[in-house]
C-alpha positions in Angstrom: -17.0 -9.5 -10.8 -17.3 -13.2 -12.1 -14.1 -14.9 -11.6 -11.2 -13.6 -10.0 -7.8 -12.0 -10.9 -4.4 -13.8 -11.0 -1.9 -14.3 -8.3 0.8 -15.2 -10.8 2.2 -14.3 -14.1 4.6 -15.6 -16.6 6.1 -12.6 -17.9 8.6 -13.5 -20.5 10.8 -13.7 -22.1 9.2 -14.7 -25.7 10.9 -17.8 -26.9 12.3 -18.9 -23.7 10.3 -21.8 -22.5 7.0 -19.7 -21.1 4.5 -22.4 -23.0 6.1 -25.3 -21.6 6.2 -23.9 -18.1 2.6 -22.7 -18.3 1.7 -26.1 -19.6 3.4 -27.6 -16.7 1.8 -25.3 -14.1 -1.7 -25.9 -15.8 -1.2 -29.7 -15.1 -0.8 -28.9 -11.5 -3.9 -29.7 -9.3 -3.3 -26.8 -6.9 -2.8 -24.1 -9.9 -5.0 -23.1 -13.0 -3.7 -21.4 -16.1 -6.6 -20.8 -18.9 -6.6 -22.5 -21.9 -5.6 -19.7 -23.7 -2.6 -19.2 -21.8 -1.4 -15.9 -23.8 -4.1 -13.6 -22.6 -1.9 -10.2 -23.5 -4.5 -8.6 -21.1 -2.0 -5.7 -20.1 -0.2 -5.6 -23.5 -2.4 -4.8 -26.2 -4.6 -1.7 -25.5 -7.7 -3.1 -27.5 -7.9 -5.9 -24.9 -7.0 -3.9 -22.2 -10.0 -1.6 -22.7 -12.0 -4.8 -21.9 -11.4 -4.2 -18.6 -11.1 -5.9 -15.4 -14.2 -7.9 -15.4 -13.4 -9.5 -19.0 -9.8 -10.2 -17.4 -11.4 -12.0 -14.3 -13.7 -13.9 -16.4 -10.7 -15.5 -18.0 -9.8 -17.6 -14.7 -13.9 -18.2 -13.5 -13.0 -22.0 -13.8 -10.1 -21.6 -11.5 -12.1 -22.9 -8.6 -10.0 -23.3 -5.3 -6.9 -23.0 -6.9 -4.1 -21.8 -5.0 -2.3 -20.6 -7.8 -4.0 -18.9 -10.6 -2.3 -17.0 -13.5 -1.4 -16.8 -17.2 1.6 -16.6 -19.6 2.0 -13.8 -21.8 6.0 -13.2 -22.6 6.1 -9.9 -23.8 4.5 -8.3 -20.4 8.2 -8.0 -18.9 9.3 -5.8 -22.2 6.8 -3.3 -22.5 7.0 -0.5 -19.5 3.3 0.1 -19.7 2.2 -3.5 -19.1 4.2 -3.7 -16.2 2.5 -0.1 -14.8 -0.8 -1.9 -15.7 -0.1 -5.1 -14.0 1.2 -2.9 -10.9 -2.1 -1.1 -10.8 -4.3 -3.7 -10.9 -2.7 -6.9 -9.1 0.2 -5.1 -7.3 0.6 -8.4 -5.0 0.9 -10.7 -8.0 3.9 -13.1 -8.2 6.2 -12.7 -11.4 7.4 -15.6 -13.0 10.6 -15.1 -15.8 11.8 -17.6 -18.1 15.4 -16.4 -19.6 17.8 -17.7 -22.2 20.7 -16.9 -24.1 19.9 -14.0 -25.9 21.5 -14.9 -29.1 19.6 -18.3 -29.4 16.6 -16.4 -28.0 16.8 -13.8 -30.8 16.9 -16.6 -33.4 14.4 -18.6 -32.2 12.0 -15.3 -32.1 13.3 -14.6 -35.7 12.3 -17.9 -36.8 9.2 -17.7 -35.4 8.2 -14.8 -37.3 9.6 -15.8 -40.6 8.6 -19.6 -40.7 5.4 -19.8 -38.5 3.9 -16.7 -38.9 5.3 -15.3 -42.1 5.7 -11.5 -41.4 9.5 -11.7 -41.6 10.8 -11.2 -45.5 14.5 -10.6 -44.0 17.2 -13.1 -43.9 18.4 -13.6 -40.3 21.8 -11.4 -41.2 20.1 -8.7 -42.1 17.3 -8.8 -39.7 20.4 -8.7 -37.1 22.2 -5.9 -38.6 19.2 -3.8 -39.0 18.9 -3.7 -35.2 22.6 -3.7 -34.4 23.0 -0.6 -37.1 20.0 1.1 -34.7 21.9 0.1 -31.2 20.0 -3.0 -30.6 17.9 -0.9 -27.9 14.7 -0.1 -30.1 12.5 1.8 -28.0 9.2 0.0 -27.1 6.1 1.8 -28.5 2.3 1.2 -28.7 2.6 -0.9 -32.0 0.2 -3.7 -33.4 1.9 -7.1 -33.5 4.1 -7.8 -36.2 4.9 -4.1 -37.1 8.4 -2.5 -36.0 9.8 -2.3 -33.3 7.5 -5.3 -32.5 10.2 -7.9 -33.5 13.1 -5.9 -31.4 14.9 -9.3 -31.5 18.0 -7.9 -30.1 16.2 -5.5 -27.4 14.0 -8.3 -26.1 17.2 -10.2 -25.1 18.1 -7.1 -22.9 16.8 -9.0 -19.9 18.7 -6.9 -17.0 17.0 -3.5 -17.6 13.4 -5.3 -17.7 14.1 -7.6 -14.7 15.2 -4.0 -12.5 11.6 -2.7 -14.0 9.7 -5.8 -12.7 11.8 -6.0 -9.2 11.1 -2.1 -8.5 7.3 -2.5 -8.9 6.6 -5.8 -7.3 10.2 -6.2 -4.9 12.8 -8.6 -5.7 11.3 -11.3 -3.4 8.1 -11.2 -5.8 10.1 -12.1 -8.9 11.6 -15.5 -9.7 13.9 -16.0 -12.7 14.2 -19.5 -14.2 16.6 -20.0 -17.1 15.9 -22.1 -19.8 19.5 -23.9 -19.3 18.2 -25.4 -16.0 14.3 -26.5 -17.6 16.6 -28.4 -19.7 19.6 -29.7 -17.4 17.1 -30.7 -15.0 13.3 -29.7 -15.2 12.2 -31.2 -12.6 14.0 -29.3 -9.8 13.6 -25.9 -11.9 9.8 -26.8 -12.0 9.7 -27.6 -8.1 11.7 -24.2 -7.4 8.6 -22.5 -9.4 6.1 -24.3 -7.2 7.4 -23.4 -4.1 7.7 -19.6 -5.3 3.9 -20.2 -6.0 3.4 -21.9 -2.5 2.0 -25.2 -4.2 2.9 -28.4 -3.6 6.5 -28.9 -5.4 6.4 -33.0 -5.0 4.1 -32.9 -8.0 5.6 -33.9 -11.0 3.4 -33.6 -14.5 3.6 -36.4 -17.2 4.9 -33.9 -19.8 7.5 -32.3 -17.6 10.7 -32.2 -19.9 9.1 -32.1 -23.2 8.7 -29.1 -25.6 5.3 -27.6 -25.7 5.9 -25.0 -28.6 8.6 -26.6 -31.1 10.1 -24.8 -34.1 7.4 -25.2 -36.7 7.7 -24.5 -40.7 4.8 -24.5 -43.1 4.0 -27.1 -45.7 4.2 -26.1 -49.4 7.6 -23.7 -48.2 8.2 -23.2 -52.1 5.0 -21.4 -52.3 5.3 -19.7 -48.7 8.5 -17.9 -49.2 7.3 -15.8 -52.4 4.3 -14.5 -49.6 6.8 -13.8 -47.2 9.1 -11.8 -49.1 6.4 -9.9 -50.9 5.1 -8.9 -47.2 1.5 -10.3 -48.4 0.6 -11.6 -45.2 1.0 -7.9 -43.9 -1.5 -6.4 -46.2 -4.2 -9.1 -45.4 -6.8 -8.2 -42.5 -5.6 -10.3 -39.6 -8.7 -13.1 -40.0 -7.9 -13.9 -43.2 -3.8 -14.0 -42.7 -4.5 -16.2 -39.5 -6.9 -18.4 -41.8 -4.0 -18.9 -44.3 -1.3 -19.2 -41.9 -3.3 -22.1 -39.9 -5.1 -23.6 -42.5 -3.8 -23.2 -46.1 -0.3 -23.7 -45.3 -0.3 -25.4 -41.8 3.1 -25.5 -39.9 4.5 -28.8 -38.7 7.3 -29.6 -36.3 10.5 -29.9 -38.0 14.2 -29.9 -37.2 15.7 -26.3 -36.3 17.9 -25.0 -39.2 21.2 -23.7 -38.2 21.6 -19.9 -38.2 23.9 -17.7 -39.9 27.3 -18.1 -38.2 28.5 -14.9 -38.8 25.2 -13.2 -37.7 25.2 -15.1 -34.7 28.6 -14.4 -33.6 27.8 -10.8 -34.1 24.9 -11.1 -31.6 27.2 -13.2 -29.4 29.7 -10.3 -29.1 26.7 -7.8 -28.7 25.1 -9.2 -25.9 28.5 -10.5 -24.1 28.8 -7.4 -21.4 25.0 -7.5 -21.1 25.3 -11.1 -20.1 28.1 -10.4 -17.5 26.1 -7.7 -15.9 23.0 -9.9 -16.0 24.9 -13.0 -14.3 26.1 -10.4 -11.5 22.6 -9.5 -10.8 21.2 -12.8 -10.4 24.5 -14.6 -8.9 24.7 -17.0 -11.7 27.7 -18.0 -14.0 26.5 -17.2 -17.4 30.0 -17.3 -19.1 28.7 -20.2 -21.2 26.5 -17.7 -23.1 29.1 -15.7 -24.3 30.7 -18.7 -26.3 29.8 -21.9 -27.7 27.5 -23.5 -30.3 24.2 -22.1 -30.6 22.1 -24.2 -28.0 19.0 -23.9 -30.3 20.3 -26.6 -32.6 20.8 -28.8 -29.4 17.2 -28.3 -28.3 15.4 -31.2 -29.5 18.1 -33.9 -28.5 18.6 -32.4 -25.1 14.6 -32.5 -24.5 14.1 -36.0 -25.9 17.1 -37.3 -23.7 15.2 -35.7 -20.6 11.9 -37.4 -21.4 13.7 -40.9 -21.9 15.4 -40.5 -18.3 
């Protein structure tokens, strides 16, 4: 088998800072993350069927790196991903990034609506649809972009996912990072990850504190909206849809639009008891997640302040 299998994975959660953390780790001289950080090997059947040999080849440039891994933020959500990881790399270390699940849901919604052009509903309608279903959609093998793949609420029920990971690998092999900490003191949070991976925790990447995956919206938005509402992108073959998304209407970074306040309030109420249980499990006070303004609106300013400091 050419290459080597990873000894760490950033397993989630989506829209919680995994892209930034993967980029900062890839800059570490003792770590390796492949250029395509999100391999989805343990998630998607069509990729998993390529086999361990293919997966190992994605890390063939790791050399003598002490920490070798990738970041696919859906791994912690899908039970079969955890089972596959446990079977192939049972001694792997798992890093998990979490954030206020109400803000996570909104960021995920914007990703599908404004970047991938696959979400035709309003934020309020999308949230109400999932709340009406109980907010706990059962994860099944489905193509990306097909319900319940969105699962805006279910993906934010972090405790059950963490318990599944801890049960498979042991709690000592699961390291949780809050996006709040990455924003408030990125150096300390990053150093904690490095210690967990047993690499030099004195190294500081030049981009530390910056956002590697900012909100983006497509150019010619007045043309894009009708395509989304008519579900045009969902009817096209994937290569054609990706070409249109990337080249015909290239996305550009923009300020994050505010969420519907009533819809977000419903999310905060839904997640409050789950946040309390998660806080008790982590030994962290997460009461700030149950009130206050959406942190998503403060992200760009907070990250800019961190870089300036």
